[in-house]
N, C-alpha and C positions, 0 to 999 in steps of 0.2 A: 059273247056280246057286238048287236048291230049300229056303226054314226053312219050317219048317212053314204050306209051304199057299202062301209068299207068294213071289212070287221078283221079285228086279232086275232092271230090264234095258235101265241107264240107267247114263252112275255122277253123270246127276241129279236122276235120281226114282225111285223104289219106287215098284210097287203091295201093296197094302194091302188085302190080301180082307175084308171088309163081314161080321159075319152078319148071320143073318135076322132082320127084325126083325117078326114076330105084327102090329103095328099098324101098319105101312108102309101104305096104304095109307088108312090110318083119314085127314080130318080133322077129326075134330069132339072129338077126344080132347082131354079135360078131366086136370091135375092125375094121376102118379098117383103108385105106387110108383117112375116109375122117374124119375121127374124130369118131364119134360115137361107145356109150361108155358103150349103155343100151338105149335098143327099147325093150319094156317091156309090157300087153296087160295086165290093171284091169279093174274093174267092171263098165260100165258107162265111161273110160278111160282109155289112153295112155303114157306112163309116155320115158320124150326118155331125153336124158344127147351122150357132145359131149364133146373133151374138146380143145381147141386153143392155139394146139402145142408153134405155135409163144408169142402167150402172157400170158402163163403159168395159162390158167384159164376152168373153167369144166364152160357149163350154163348146164340149165336143163328143158323143159316144161312138162308140159300137160294138154294134147287135152282131153276137154271132150264135153260130146255127137259124137258125127256123124262128123265129122272134113273135112273128103274124098270127096274130090270133091267141098268141099267148097267154097259160090265166098264173099268176105265181113263176113272173119268170125273174129270178135274182138278178142286184142290178153292187154290181160294186163300184165306188171308186180308187182307180191305180194311180200314176205320174203320168203326167199327158202325154211325156216323153219315153214311153213308153209299151204308151196304149195298142202300138199297129207290135211288138211282141208277144206282150201275151194273151187276144186274141188265138192265133194262128195256138199257142196250147195252153188253152180253155180247157178243162173237162167234163165241165160241170154237165153238159149240159151248150141249147139252148143256156142263154143271157146276154146279159148290157151291163160294155164298162163304161165309164164317164172317167176324159181325164180329167183332172189337176193338175195346176200348176203349181207348184209353190208349197201345196202344203197350202192353197186359197181353198178351196176344195176340198168338207170333214166331210163324215157318214152325218153332222148334225145337224149342217147347209145342206144335204140331200135331203132329208127327211122330213128341213122344214120346209125348203121347196114342193115336192110331194106330195103333200098334208094342206099348204097353205095356195098354192100355185108359185105359178112363175114359170121366166124359158124353159128350168128345163125339167119344164111340165111336157109345155108344152111338144119337149124335143122326145123328150123318152114318149111319151104316147107319140107321135108320125113311127116313129116304130111299127108300128097296128099292133105291139101286147093289147093285150087286155087288161094286162092286171100289170102290180111288181110286186115283186115282195122286198123287204125292206128292213136292213140290222136296227134295231130300235136303239136309237141315241142318243135320241131326246127324252127332256121326264115334263115336256108339254103336253102328255096323250090325256 
């Protein structure tokens, strides 16, 4: 089943196509209209953050391994405090970890933003991944 370029490929996960982002290869990006406040290369990973002005919220993501150009890159939510601890321990290959503070971001909100758009989708598009794979946590498919 194909809907707007996104293929549902199992009962437990979904592929979400990400838009191309012109600045995805840059690691020296200053805050701009997209809300990006941090984009730094670390050994084996890339740490990014953006600010959602409307919700007054900061989103943080860690791209582990080579996700640029990747398809069906797994995305999972981890505690923000442990984001940099989970990254080096990741043995799943390339993946994107999204930091959550005090359970304010769960799989359902991640899925909603990826499907409906939002600052988190824009941040993940900045990694250069072509598509990401998320666990189906929402019944609104």
